[in-house]
C-alpha positions, 0 to 999 in steps of 0.5 A: 594566842598559841596553839598547842602544836606551837607549844609542843614544838617549843617544848621539844625544841627546849628539851633538845636544847638541854640535851645537847648542853653538856652543863645539863645533867637532867631534865623533867617535865613538870605541871600538867604535862607531867601528868598528861593533863594539859589542855588548850591553856596549859603552859610550858613547865620544864625543870632542868639539873645543872652540873656547877653554876646554873647562872651561866646556864640560865643566861644562855636559855634566857638569851635563846627565849628572846632571840628564837622564841619571841619572848618579851619579858620575864620574871624570876621566882626562887625557891631554896637554890632553884631559879624559875625563870618564867617567860611571857611570849609574844603569843601569850604562852607561858614557859616557866623553866626551873634551874635546879643544882644537880644535887637538887634536882628531884621530885616534890610533887607528883607533877614530875616526869623525868625525861633524862638524867638521874633524879634525887629522892627528895621529900614531898612538900607539905600542904599548907598548915591549918593552924597558920591558915587559921591565924592569917585569917583571924588577922585579916578578919580584924583588919577587915572590921576596921577598914569597914568602920573607917569607911575604907571600902577597897581595903575592906574588900582587899581583907575579906578577900584574904579571909575567903582565901584562908577559908577556902584553903582549910576547906581544901585541906579538909577535902583532900584537894590542893589548898594552894594557888586556888588549885583545888577550888573547882574540885570542892563539893559544890555544898561546900563552895556554893555558899562562898558566893555569898561572900562576893562583894559585888559593890563597896557597900556590900562589904559588911554582909560580905564580911559576915558571910565569910566569917561564919564559913570561917568559923565553920571551917575552924571548927573542923580543923580545931574545935577547942580553938573555935570555941575560944575564937568564935565569940570574938569573930561574930563580935567583930562581924 
């Protein structure tokens, strides 16, 4: 397990490497560190603005992570023209390095603190669309019903979990907390979050009970988001659950 001191030393070393690289035009803290909200479990999140082709810079930083900082594996997440390379270190620390074309480099969320260089003005990333969450939830509810009827317990558990995920995201939207990746779930009021415990499946034979529970909670969230749509969907959702 890494220590906070090890994390700080590594982050400082990576920022120093970026400052000394003429191809890197800027750098920013992202994630919890940008808000001063790190704890013992936080990872390293850095964003780099790259002049020219980001690929050689990404390759050089990747070599450095394996050669000097005990990386054991990595994966890439691509958003627009930005590559987020996520490293797993031998001490279990996660290091996320984002390589942005300089013209795109800037804050899209509050979790962005410029360290050097210039940040562009960028529109904020919008929250998920409530209608889209509703549509994904009812679609998965249909598959939860068919999975239960076919005796496919594991598939039913998966589909019920997706309905719960989208219903909770709707609750997060309603209460003004982050609605992606579960980031706002522990900030929901207790009287909103507590009933969702009944949607958890302890054993596969519990699937019908959990499906009924999540359906009622999902209907409640639809009613908050779109009363007219809830009136149309609720009878069908109750029928299939």
